[in-house]
TORSETOR-297213 format. One record per residue (C-alpha): y, z, x; residue in one letter. Coordinates in steps of 0.02 Angstrom, whole numbers, padded with zeros to 5 digits, always signed. Layout:
N
YZXA;...
# end
This chain:
397
+02228-00118+02257M;+02344-00156+02373T;+02522-00070+02319P;+02636-00209+02239T;+02774-00151+02336N;+02706-00203+02518A;+02839-00287+02609V;+02829-00403+02761D;+02805-00342+02914L;+02952-00433+02976R;+03077-00325+02878F;+02930-00186+02865S;+03006-00080+03024G;+02831-00061+03073L;+02713-00136+03196S;+02581-00222+03176Q;+02477-00057+03222D;+02597+00031+03132E;+02550-00068+02981Q;+02376-00048+03018T;+02370+00133+03008T;+02474+00127+02855L;+02350+00021+02754D;+02179+00131+02828Q;+02263+00294+02766A;+02295+00192+02599D;+02120+00143+02608R;+02054+00314+02614F;+02174+00382+02530A;+02119+00288+02378R;+01929+00311+02390E;+01937+00500+02442Q;+02081+00581+02350M;+02147+00487+02215Y;+01996+00515+02084P;+02032+00730+02113L;+02195+00709+02074A;+02168+00715+01883Q;+02061+00875+01899K;+02191+00955+02019M;+02332+00937+01914D;+02233+00991+01744D;+02147+01131+01806E;+02261+01184+01959E;+02074+01146+02049W;+02043+01142+02232W;+01910+01031+02309P;+01860+01148+02457E;+01757+01005+02550Q;+01916+00880+02545V;+01980+00950+02712F;+01836+00950+02827A;+01811+00776+02762T;+01994+00720+02797M;+01939+00803+02977G;+01781+00693+03004D;+01890+00562+02964T;+02018+00593+03106G;+02151+00646+02977Y;+02187+00813+03082F;+02294+00838+03242G;+02369+00662+03248I;+02509+00710+03333P;+02402+00826+03466I;+02358+00740+03640P;+02166+00693+03656E;+02134+00818+03775N;+02152+00969+03651H;+02052+00869+03503G;+02181+00783+03421G;+02216+00615+03411A;+02352+00570+03539G;+02485+00482+03417M;+02643+00534+03378D;+02739+00616+03235L;+02773+00442+03168F;+02618+00386+03134T;+02583+00553+03054S;+02720+00517+02915G;+02638+00351+02887L;+02462+00430+02842V;+02569+00556+02733L;+02652+00421+02658Q;+02483+00326+02598A;+02407+00490+02542F;+02563+00535+02449S;+02553+00374+02332R;+02358+00411+02282W;+02370+00632+02269N;+02533+00699+02322H;+02475+00844+02283A;+02326+00858+02431L;+02474+00778+02527A;+02561+00926+02512L;+02424+01038+02567S;+02369+00902+02722W;+02580+00909+02769V;+02559+01114+02763A;+02414+01113+02866H;+02443+00995+02981E;+02632+00997+03019N;+02671+01185+02962L;+02523+01253+03029C;+02427+01142+03162L;+02564+01055+03237Y;+02668+01223+03232N;+02534+01304+03339I;+02510+01183+03462Y;+02686+01142+03499R;+02743+01337+03530N;+02559+01441+03574A;+02479+01461+03741N;+02345+01373+03808E;+02205+01525+03744E;+02293+01535+03587Q;+02256+01329+03560R;+02083+01335+03623A;+02056+01481+03498R;+02119+01399+03346Y;+02153+01215+03351L;+01981+01153+03357P;+01947+01234+03173G;+02120+01177+03110L;+02071+00981+03165I;+01897+00986+03096S;+01950+01046+02939G;+01840+01184+02936K;+01997+01322+02928T;+02137+01278+02803V;+02310+01295+02894G;+02483+01391+02823A;+02648+01436+02872L;+02742+01611+02809G;+02923+01598+02813L;+02968+01604+02607T;+03006+01796+02541E;+03061+01852+02381P;+03227+01906+02430G;+03251+01745+02586A;+03231+01602+02513G;+03384+01480+02572S;+03434+01647+02669D;+03253+01619+02765A;+03301+01705+02923L;+03474+01830+02872G;+03371+01909+02751S;+03194+01911+02800M;+03126+02097+02779S;+02957+02074+02830T;+02921+02186+02990T;+02805+02187+03153A;+02791+02346+03236T;+02714+02379+03385R;+02573+02492+03397D;+02466+02495+03547G;+02375+02338+03588D;+02415+02284+03409D;+02561+02236+03277Y;+02575+02306+03112L;+02647+02169+02986L;+02727+02238+02819N;+02792+02129+02703G;+02784+01976+02562T;+02790+01799+02597K;+02800+01686+02420I;+02782+01511+02383Y;+02664+01479+02508I;+02589+01309+02510T;+02404+01324+02540N;+02424+01514+02529G;+02279+01573+02425P;+02156+01439+02548V;+02189+01483+02691A;+02118+01533+02848D;+02234+01528+02971V;+02418+01573+02958L;+02590+01544+03046L;+02677+01689+02990V;+02860+01749+03045Y;+02917+01917+03040A;+03067+02029+03117K;+03002+02126+03268T;+03209+02201+03302E;+03316+02205+03131K;+03440+02250+03229A;+03454+02080+03295K;+03418+02007+03130G;+03394+01826+03142A;+03384+01833+03329K;+03256+01967+03294G;+03129+01866+03230I;+02933+01835+03299S;+02793+01724+03267A;+02622+01763+03233F;+02461+01693+03214I;+02374+01789+03068V;+02190+01760+02997E;+02149+01794+02798K;+02025+01923+02860N;+02126+02028+02947M;+02145+02206+02889P;+02301+02246+02790G;+02335+02052+02733F;+02298+02007+02533K;+02348+01855+02432V;+02428+01947+02291A;+02428+01782+02160Q;+02402+01617+02152K;+02570+01550+02066L;+02589+01421+01921Q;+02663+01285+01960K;+02760+01133+01840M;+02701+00996+01980G;+02606+00970+02121F;+02477+01080+02044R;+02329+01045+02137G;+02413+01103+02301S;+02378+01294+02302Q;+02551+01405+02313T;+02526+01592+02316G;+02598+01770+02377E;+02545+01855+02512L;+02554+02024+02548V;+02536+02130+02710F;+02509+02325+02698E;+02510+02389+02892N;+02410+02228+02941C;+02343+02235+03097R;+02368+02086+03213V;+02317+02083+03390P;+02471+02080+03527A;+02367+01906+03582S;+02429+01825+03424N;+02629+01836+03461L;+02668+01678+03487V;+02795+01635+03617G;+02921+01772+03667N;+02931+01930+03565V;+03110+01891+03458D;+03092+01726+03505E;+03040+01650+03352G;+03201+01573+03283V;+03153+01443+03398K;+03007+01397+03338I;+03100+01413+03157V;+03204+01284+03167M;+03123+01163+03269S;+02983+01179+03135G;+03104+01156+02987L;+03170+01010+03085D;+03009+00927+03099L;+02940+00970+02889E;+03115+00885+02838R;+03084+00731+02930A;+02883+00734+02863M;+02963+00792+02674I;+03023+00599+02658S;+02880+00502+02689P;+02799+00617+02521I;+02962+00555+02437C;+02933+00394+02470L;+02759+00383+02427G;+02761+00462+02250I;+02911+00313+02226A;+02810+00168+02281E;+02694+00222+02164R;+02786+00231+02025A;+02863+00067+02055L;+02687+00009+02067E;+02634+00070+01911L;+02809+00035+01823S;+02756-00172+01858L;+02602-00148+01785D;+02660-00064+01635Y;+02797-00174+01617A;+02686-00324+01637R;+02571-00267+01517T;+02656-00163+01375R;+02690-00287+01221V;+02858-00268+01086Q;+02912-00390+00994F;+02772-00500+01039G;+02799-00530+01230K;+02788-00409+01388P;+02927-00296+01412I;+02953-00364+01569S;+03033-00506+01494D;+03161-00423+01431F;+03348-00402+01541Q;+03367-00207+01558M;+03198-00193+01610I;+03196-00323+01757R;+03358-00218+01794S;+03281-00058+01809K;+03147-00136+01904L;+03278-00245+02021A;+03361-00040+02049D;+03194+00037+02074M;+03156-00073+02234Y;+03317-00072+02313V;+03309+00127+02325W;+03119+00134+02388V;+03159+00002+02528E;+03314+00123+02564S;+03212+00269+02570M;+03116+00179+02655R;+03227+00132+02796L;+03269+00332+02814F;+03107+00382+02829T;+03068+00287+02964Y;+03226+00302+03062Q;+03223+00512+03038A;+03032+00494+03094L;+03062+00420+03238R;+03197+00529+03290A;+03093+00667+03258A;+02955+00600+03373N;+03060+00663+03538D;+03092+00822+03485L;+03079+00926+03631E;+02986+01109+03598I;+03093+01227+03558G;+03240+01107+03512G;+03302+01060+03321G;+03407+01173+03221G;+03546+01099+03316R;+03633+00913+03328G;+03588+00739+03272S;+03396+00795+03225I;+03481+00929+03137H;+03570+00841+03038K;+03473+00665+03016I;+03324+00749+02946T;+03421+00862+02821A;+03507+00687+02780A;+03319+00612+02749S;+03264+00709+02667V;+03413+00740+02553M;+03444+00546+02516Y;+03224+00520+02489T;+03228+00700+02366A;+03374+00634+02259E;+03315+00442+02247T;+03161+00479+02207M;+03226+00564+02053N;+03315+00390+02008K;+03170+00294+02023V;+03041+00412+01926L;+03173+00422+01785N;+03167+00262+01774E;+03013+00237+01775A;+02964+00365+01636V;+03092+00265+01547Q;+03005+00116+01557I;+02825+00184+01501H;+02927+00251+01363G;+02799+00379+01266G;+02683+00346+01391T;+02788+00433+01522G;+02802+00594+01419Y;+02622+00621+01378I;+02564+00774+01517W;+02395+00679+01544E;+02484+00511+01613S;+02500+00478+01792E;+02674+00420+01776I;+02707+00606+01707N;+02626+00712+01836R;+02709+00601+01969L;+02866+00646+01870Y;+02843+00835+01892R;+02836+00809+02076S;+03038+00760+02075I;+03108+00962+02066K;+03003+01035+02216L;+03062+00901+02322L;+03239+00963+02311E;+03209+01133+02346I;+03078+01154+02487G;+03135+01150+02663A;+03312+01206+02620G;+03389+01150+02459T;+03510+01000+02427T;+03641+01134+02446E;+03595+01184+02606V;+03552+01022+02679R;+03732+00960+02641K;+03799+01106+02723I;+03685+01066+02852I;+03752+00892+02859I;+03936+00937+02844S;+03931+01063+02982E;+03846+00954+03114E;+03978+00817+03058M;+04123+00951+03099L;+04036+01036+03280R;+04040+00846+03311G;
# end
């Protein structure tokens, strides 16, 4: 079933090759991911083999050069894949992007050749699951300044101590990119990045967290108690992890917008189908002008989300290694995710209204989509933080 809101190539902002990529990913997600969505939501179940299937199909390492085992494409292509995945199983799409973008692509961009050779093959194949460890119980919006996890040099190792929370893929991750303070006196400028493996002594998953939405995507609290990490797993230079964080956050924000877009596209499709088939007062509710007004609003909102999403992805395509955290890219990625998350909220609100009582039932697909909206207004910096970034960059210019 092709999404009913598909647009003519002349107006989509996509080339023929890009549209083909989107369509192929849509077909894969509809066939392989959508059948898993209900159980993942009902039981917070994790389908252990699905990452290997994605890897076999070539859906990991999309922006990684071919000489490192990737597809040799770009971030924009990754965004199209994420958009398609999010239409059919947004929980699995979130886990995919945490692995693909936050862990795998971050390691590729910032690690040395020995680290790349050691970790990229497993992550690209999907045989190992990746995650990013940044947020802490006392350090959310102020993730850098309030970070309390420390890394202390001990011979050929570092000892990590602290707690990370709300970590997507945390309970199932094999490889994690973790941030810790190596020089507390330097504050945000004393942060370093480390590659941590789940079997390293002193690391444990304290708990798997239950969520309102994105329930099949595993989220957890991670604890480091004198976790011994080889010094060779330091990514980049010591005390220079802030460059990795800020560049990664801009890429993360650019990649949240396709999730919002995919969910909103699916909500519009479901609403159109429901409006055509739901009969009240002897005729389909699509005959009522108020329903048509809602559908028209939803279409305009989705198309505006599409334009902003693609604009931000294209802007992030050429972000240099170590770049980000400032300037136009910092502003546009924050603006994109702020707009798409808030607009998706409006789309889903009208979608549930069109579905009426059906939309209020937990088991319905539109309800599952509706429960997803709030996370995307909070993750990778809240709406309020996004406004601070946008206004600061505007005033700085």
